N, C-alpha and C positions, 0 to 999 in steps of 0.2 A: 494494480487496481485495489488489492486488499489494503495496502498501506494508505492509499488515498481515502478510501472509504472509512477506514478506522480513524484517520485523522479528523474526518468530518464528524463522525458520530461522537468521538471523544470531545470535540469542541461543543457539540450540541448538548452533551451531558454535563454542562456547567451552568451555573445560575445565569450568567450573562448570555451564554450561547442559547440557552433555552428561551429567554425573553426575546432575543434577536430573531430566532427562528419563528416564534409565534407571531411577532410583529410583521415579519416579511410575508408570511402566509396571509395574515389578516389584510395587509395593505394590498397585496396582489389580488385577493378575492374582491375587495371593495372596488378597486380600479377597474377590473374586468367587468364587474356587475354594473358599474355606472357608465362605462364608455364602450364596451364591446357589444356587438350585435348578438341577438339570441340565435341559437342554432335552429330554432323552430321556423325562422324566416327563410331557411334554406333547405328544409325538408321536402322531399318529393315522395309520391306514392310508389314509384318504381323507376328503374333505370334501364337503359338498353342492355339486355342480357347477353346478346351475341356480338362477337367481333365483326368488323366491317367486311372481312374477306370470306365469310361463309356463304354458301349457295343461296339460302333463302333471303339474306339481306341484299345480296347483289341483285337477286330477282326482283325484290320489291322496289329497289331504286330504278331498275329498268322499266318496270310497270309505271311508276310515277313519272318517268321521263316521257314515255310514249302516250300515256293516258292521264293527263293532268287532273281530270275530274275524279280520279281516285284519291286525291288529297282530301284531308279532313278527318275528323274523329266521328265515327259512326255511333249512333244510339239506336236502340230498338225499343219502341213503345209496345208493350204487351197489354192487351185489354181482355177483361172477362167480366161477366155479371156475377154478383154474389150468389145468385140462385142457379147459375149455370145455364141460363136461357140463351137463345140465339142473339147475336149482336146485329143490330140493324145498320145497314149501310149509311142511312141518314145521320146516325150518331157519329160515325167515323168521318164522313165528309164535313160535318159541322166542326169537328175538332181540327181537321187539317186546314179548313178555311180560316178558322179563328187564329190558329198558330201563324199562318201566312200573313194575315191582316195585322196582327199585333207586332210584327217585325221584332221578334225576340232577339236579344243580343247574342250574336255568335251563330245563330241558326243559318246555315248556308243553303241547305236544300231540304225540302219536305215534299213528299209525293202528292200532287194535286189529284186526290181520288175522284173529285167531282168531274174531272175532265177525262177520266180513263173509261174505256169501253168495259162493259160488264165482264167479259171473259178475262180481262187483265186484272180486275178487282178480285176475282176468285182466288188468285194466288196469295192474297193477304189473309185468307180465312183458313181455319182448321176444317177438317172434314165435316164435323158436326156443327160448324158455324158458331160454336160457343166461345171460341178464342179468335182474336184478330191481332195482327201485328202491323206496325207502321215504321218503316225505316226512316231515320232522320240523320242529317249530317251537320256537325258543328265545324267551325273553322279550326284548322289543325293547330293554330298558334294560340288558341283560347286557353287560359289557365283554369285550373280545377275549380277555384273559387267562383269564377264567372259561370262555368258550366253548371255548378250547383245552383246558382241563382236562376239560371235559365231553365233548368230542370224543374225547379219549384214553380216557376211561372207556368210551365206546361201542365204540371199537376193541378194547379189552380184553375187553368182553362178547362181541363177535363171535368173537374168537379162542378164548374159553373154550367157547362154545356150539357153534360150527361150524368148518369148515375153509374157509369162504368168504373170498375177497379183498374188502376193503372200501375204497371211495374215497368220501370225504365232499366233496361239491361244493355248489354253491349259495352264496349270500352268506355263510353261516356258515363254510363250508369255505374259501372264497376269502380271507376276512378273516384267519383264523388262519395260513394258508399264506403270505400276504403279509407278515405280521409276522415269521414265521420267516425268510423270504427276506431281508428288509432288515436284520434283526438280525445275520445272518451277513455280508451283503454290505457293511454299513457299515465293518466292520473291514478287510475286503479293500480297500475303496475308499481309506480313509485311508492304510494302510500301502503300498499300491501307488502312491498319489500321492506320498508322501514319498520312497519308494525311487526312483521314476522321476525325480523332480526332482533328487535328490541325484546320481544317476548321470549325468544329462545335464549338470548344472552342472560336475561334475568333468571329464567328457569334453570339454566345450566350452572351459572356461576353465583346466583343468589346475591348479586351485588348491583345496586342501581347505577353507581358511577361506572362500574366496569362495563355496563351495557351502553351507557351514554357516551363515554369517551370515544370508542371506535366509531359510533354513529356521528359524533361531532366531527371527527376527522373525515368521514365519508362525505358529509355535507359540504365541507370546505372543498374537498377534491371534486365533488360533483359540480359545484358552481364554477370552479376554475376550468374544468374540462368542457362544460357546456358553452362557456363564453369563448374559450379557445377554439372550439369547433365552429362557433359563430364567426370568428375572425377568419378561419379557414374557408368557411362557406362564402363569406364576402369576397374572398380571393379566388373563388371559382370552384371549390370543392362541392360536389353534389352528394347528398346523403339521403337515404331512404328512411321512412318511418320505422321500418323493420330493423334497420341497422341501429338506429338510436335506441329502440326498445331493448335490444339484446346488449348494446353497449352499457346501458344503465344497470342492467343486472350484473354484468361483468365488473363494473366499477364498484358497486356496493359489496359484491362477493369478495373481490380481491382485497379491498381495503380492510374489511372485517377480518379476513383470513390472516393477513400480514400483521394486523394489530394484535391478534390472539397469539401469534408466535412471539411478538416482542414482549407483551405483558407477561406471558408464561415464564419466559427466562428472567424478566425483571423481578417477578415474585420469587423466583428461585434464589436470585442474588440478594434480595432483601432479607432472606433468612440467614445470610452470612455477613452482611455489611449493614451497619446502622445508617450511614449516609446515603441518601437516595441518589445523589449524583454519581457517587462511586458505583452503586448498584447498577444504575442505568448504563454507565460506561462499560462495565464488564458484561452486562447483558447484551449490548449491541456488538461487543467484540465477538460474542458467541453466535449471535443470530443475524447480525447486520449483513454479512456476506451471503449466507444462505437465503435470506429474505430478498436481498437485492438480486441474487442470481435466479431465484424463483420468478420474480417479476420479469427478469431478462428472458427466461425461456418462453413465457407467454408473449412477450413483445416480439421475440424472434418468430414465434408461430404466426403472429398477425402479419408481420412483414412478408412472410412467405406467400401470403395471399396476393401480393402484387404480381406473382407469376401466373396467377389464374387468368384464363381468358373469359370466363363467365362473369358477366357484369355484376351479379349479386355478390359473388365472392370477392371480387376486386373492391366493391364498395365498402366491404368490411375493413380493408387493410389500413387506410389512412386514419379513420376515426378510432379504430381499436388500438392501433400502434400509438397514436397520440395519447389516448387514455392510459395505456399501460406505462408510457414514459412518465406521465405525471404521477401515477400511482407509485411507481418505483421511487421517485424523488420523495413523495410524501411518506413512504414506509420507513425511510432512513432519516427523515428530518421532522416532519410534523407529528407523526405518531409517537416517537420517543419523547419529543418535547412536551406533548400533552400529558403523557403518563408521568413524566418527571415533574411536571407542574403540580399534579395532584398527589404524587408520591404514594405513601402507604394508604392514604385515604381512598385511593382508587379501588382498594379491595374490601372496603368496609361492607359488611360487619366482620368478615373474616380477615382481619389485618395480619399480615405476615410479620413475625418477630424474629429477631436474631436468635438462632439456636433451635428454631422449629425444624422438624423432620422434613427434608426436601420432598421425598416421595415415600408414601406409606407402602410398606412391604406387602400389605394385604390388599392393595388396590387391584382392580380388575386387570389393568395392563401389566402390573408386576407379575400377576399369576399367569397371564398369557405369555409374557416374556420367558418365564421359567419353563412353561410347557413346550414352547417352540424350541428352546435350547435343548430340552431333554429329549423331545421326539420330533426332530426336524423332518425326517423322512415321511412320517405319517402326516404332518402338517402340510407339507408341500403336495403330497399325493392327493389328499382330500380336497384341498382348494383347487388344484389343477383339474381334477375330475369335474368339479362343479362349474368351473369356468369353461371347460371344453363342452360340457353339456349345454350350457347357456349359449355358447357361440354356435352350436350346431343348428339352432333355430334360424340362422341366416339362410339356410337352404330353402326356407319357406318365405323369404322376404319378397314382397310385392310392392312395386312402385305405382304411385298415382300421379298422372301427368295433368290432370284437370285441376287447375288452381282454384276454380270456382267451388270445388268440393271441399276446399279448405276453409271457406267462410261460413259464418253462422247460417243455420237453416232459414231463419226469418229475414235475412238481409234482402231488401227488395230486388236488387239486381240478380241475386241468386234465385229468388222465387220466380222471377220472370224468365230466367235462363232455363230453369227446370220445366216450366210450363211449355216453353218452346221445344224442349227435348221430348216431352211427352206427346204434344199435340201435332208437331210437324215432323218432317223427315229429319232424323238425327244429323245427317250430313249437312243440312241447310243451316245449322248453327254457325258454321264458319267454312264455307266452300273454299277450295283451293284455287288460287289463280295460277294458271299455266300460261306462260308467255312464249310464243314461238317467234324468234327473231331471225330473219333471213337476210341474205346479202342482196337479193333481188326481190322484186314484187312477188307476193305469194298469189298463186292462182286459186280459183274457186275449187278446183279439183284437189289441190294440195290441202286446202283447209278442210274439205269434207273428209279426206282420207285420214288426216291427223285427228279430227274429231272422232272418227270411227275407231281409230287405233287407241286413243286415250280411253274411250268407252269400254274397250276390251280388257283394260288393266284390272288386276285384282281389287275387289271391293268397290269399284267405281259404280255409282248408281246412274248418273247421267252427266253429260257434257254439253254445255251451252256456249255459243259464241257470244262473248261479252263486248267485243269491239275490234275494229281493224284500224290501224294507224292511217293517217292521211296518205302516206306514200306506199301503203299496202305492204310494207316490209315487216310489220309486226302484227301478230294476231293474239288477242286476249281471250282465253277460254276460261269458263267457270266449271270446275270439276267438283261434283258433289259425291261424297262417299256414302256407303250404306250404313256405316257405324258412326258414332260420335267422332268428331275431328280430334278429340283428346284421348280416344280409346287406344290401348296398346296395339290392337289389331290394325287400326287405321295408320298408326305411326309406322308399323312394320310394312304395311302395304305401300305407304308413301315412300319409304326408304327404298323399297324394291323398284318402284316406278322411277325414282330419281336415278338410281344406279343403271337403269335400262334406257335412259332417255336417248342416248346415241343410237341404240338399236331401233327405238320407236321412230326416230327421224329417218334412219336409213331404210326401214321397211316400207315407207311411203315414197321413197326416192326423192325426198325433198332435201334442200341444202340449207341448213340453219341450225340453231341451238334452242333447246327447250329449257325454260327456267321455271322453277316452282316456288311460289310465294304463298303466304297465308299461315294460319295457325298450325296446321299439321306439318307443313314444311318446316316451320320454325322449330317445332318439337323434335323433328328428326335431327336438326343441327344442334339443338340444346342437349339432346341425349349424347351425341357424339362429343361435344365440347365438355359436357359434365364428366363423362368417363375419362376423357383426357386429363381434366383438372384433378380428379380424384387421384389418379396415378401420379401425376407430377407433384401435387402438394404433399401427398403421403410420403413419397420418397424424399423430397427436399426437406420437409419438416423433420423427418426421422433423422436424416444425416445431420442437420443443423443442431438439433437438440442433443444428439449424441455427441457432437463435437464440443458443445458447451459443457456437457457433463464431464467430459474428459478433462477440460480445463479446471472445472470446480473440484473434482475428486482426485485429480492427478493420478488417475488410474485408467486402465483400458478395460479391465474385467468388470469393474463395478458398474460403469454405464451400460454394459451389455445386460447385466441383471436388471437394471432399472428400466431400460427401454423395452427389453423383452417382456417383462411383466406388464408394463403399461399397454403395450400393443395387444397382448392377449386380453387384458382387461377391457380394452376398447371393443374388441370383437364380441366379448361376452356381454358387455353392456348393450351393444346394438341388438344382439340376439335376444337377450332377456327382456330388454326394454320393449321391443316390438311384440314379443310374446305376451307380456303383461298388458300392453296397450290394447291388444286384441281381447284379452281375457276380461279386463276390468272396464274398458271404455268402448269396446266393440269397434275398434279402429283396426281394420285388417290390412290397410295399405299405408304407405308413407310417401311423402314427397321425395324425389330422387336427390334433393339437396340436403336432406337430413343427415345422411352418413358423413358427408364432408364437414358440415357444421359441427356434428358431434365429435368427429375425429379431432378437429382443431382445438376444441375446448377441453375435451377429456384428456388428450395427451398433454396439452400445455398446463392445465390446472392439476391433473393427476400427478404429474411429475413433481409438483411442488412438495407434496407430502413425502415422496421418496427422498427429495433433496434434504428436507428437515431431518428425516430419520438417518440418512447416510452421513450427513454432516455431524450429527451427534455421535454416531457410531465411530467415525474416524477420529473425533475428538477424544472419545473414551479409549479408542484402540491404542493411543499413545501410552496408556498406563495399564491396560488389561488385555488378557487373551481374547480371542474372537468371541467365544461363547459369553463371557462376562460382559464384554463391551456391547454386544447386541442386546443382552438382557437389560442392561442399564439404559441403552438407547430407547428400547421399547417402553420401559417403565416411565422414563422422563418425558418422552414426546407423545406417548399414547393418549393421555388425557386431552392435551391441547389439540392434537391432530384430529381426534375423533369428534371433539366439539366443533372444530373448524369445518370438518367434513359434513356434519349434520347441518350446520348453518349454511354452508355453501350449497349443499343439495337442496335444502328448503328454499334458498334464494332462487335457484334456477327453476325449482318447481313452481315459483310464482308466475313463470311464463305460461303456466297452464290456465291462468286467468285470462289470457289473451284470446280474442275472438277469432283467431286464425289457427286452423288445425296444425299447420306446419310448425308454428311456435309451441303449441300445446305438446305435440309429440317430441319435438326437439328438447324442450324443457324437462319432460319426463325422462327421456333416455339419458340426458346428462345427469340428472339427479340420481338415477339408478347407478350410472357409471361411477359417480363420485363416491357413493356409499360403498361400492365394490372396492374402489381404490383405498378408501379410508380404513375399512375394517379387514378386508381379506388380503389385499395386495400389500399395503404398507405394514399391516399389523401381523400378518402370518406368512404369506408366500415369500416376499422378498427377504425377511429375516431368516426364514428356513433355508432358502437357497444360499444365503451367505454362510450360515453355519455348516452346510453340507460342502460348499465349494471353496471357501476361504480357509487357508491354513495359517496356523500360528507361526510367527517368527520369534526370534529371541528378543524379548522386550523386558524392560525393568518393570515388573508388575507391582503396582502399589495397592496395598490392601488397607 
């Protein structure tokens, strides 16, 4: 592999090879831009998160089979007056009659309030009559764009007919609001990322071209990736808006990172060689394999996500793996070709000249290197104590299962949702559907006993009969819980109920099976699947990256140091990140998906810096004893890695501009973790461990 890669980079580092490489990338980008479909045409707001064989999915399919009127996408219209006054029934009936007469596209069912008896209408009002709700059902196959148009028609009708405030919530309202959020947020994300990277590169390196060349490479890669994913979308790959947002950050971060590694070594070689092609050839011989391998570790981490059962995790795998494959190719072809094209001018106004000092002995990383070599025990102990203290905050980690709480406070569907939560019984937000399926027709006594038994379960508020199948072999119960369907107490109570379902049936001496469907039942399965995925992905990814490191370093001990420090760093980042999120942003809970998201990115990206350090250490180790080799490695890689780490952390911090709390917290935790890896792990802890644990062999030391 090394020989093949070296032959490729040697070829690119020639005048002819440089122009051929640039021409191929330009042609590929133009062809894809003109003829490939855009990935935006194949983005969806969400994917099925649970596998088909879990209890809640099986239950929902059975409910849909027995009771076909359960099909469709529900929306909940929430009404209030601005002044908080009572809502008149005449206003509501005028709205429902108008919606029915307008025959709005996709509206399958709206409750005819004018035809209901007064006692039935009471159920649509809050206790003080200041809030009213109207359930509405759209066709299940209606796409989000058409739902949005229909929602806007309903909003227009309400404005024409009454002076009521309307908030559309439920799945139909949430879906359209989410699309609006991400369509606006995507532009903010891209421009914020590019702007921030440009500013940081100019501030850190004080060279305009040095800032523009990596961004130029990133723009080429971005276009190729987006159009390639468009082709994959046209072939059937489904991608969520959230996946594309995080993928964009990964793309810019990785391209800039690898560009910095290449140009840093290129600048070093330009101080020894006059010819820019020779300098780039030698630079890529030193950095080509580490950079390519760094990309390979990230690619491997993304491929491991195919082993996840959770839909959101699996949805990352193909887009992220494709992105990393293209970035790996660009890092050893496009990036060196661009830097070779501009040559010494890339570094203007600080143009490197032959004979310049490679690394200043009074630089901060030279001083850190000397300190670590002189006092490795103190260095390791101090950093270890800080990391352990940070990781200890994991004991206070609390998960949030209510995805609505992740959206902005002023999002209409969230406002409507919270009004429902405040004005109506919390459990009514999303009652659980319990289906009893029997071999023979169910008697009235069996139904009454099952209803009573379900009502006796923990946290159950009430149980209503929602339907009986035509053959009387299936009964549909609506179970309302006392707490919010997304509360941890509700999830625990539902899990206990599901575990005891056989006993519930046997206690009433009925023969059949209970199935639990709905939001809370889904969350029980989501928690179980998520816990399983965390265990599987962490183990597989650790083993896979450890194996790759053995191949790269040709050592067994070195990968142990590298993986061990990165895993401790991840735990510290998660603990410290959640503590600071609570301290600075008053976010006391996190989505249960954040830990695995953070693990995949922190381990994959954090190991990059260790690879660059260890590769340089092993290169210097051929000529120097351990202490001198590690000192030189820290001094030579410190500047570029710390710069890359700051830019990478800032890039992921751009996710904090996103209007979803999950992405906000994820971006913040990853930024914290990258800074820990950059300055504490790679700069102090890992070098200190190497000095303490690696022994000198007989080498021909060159001075």
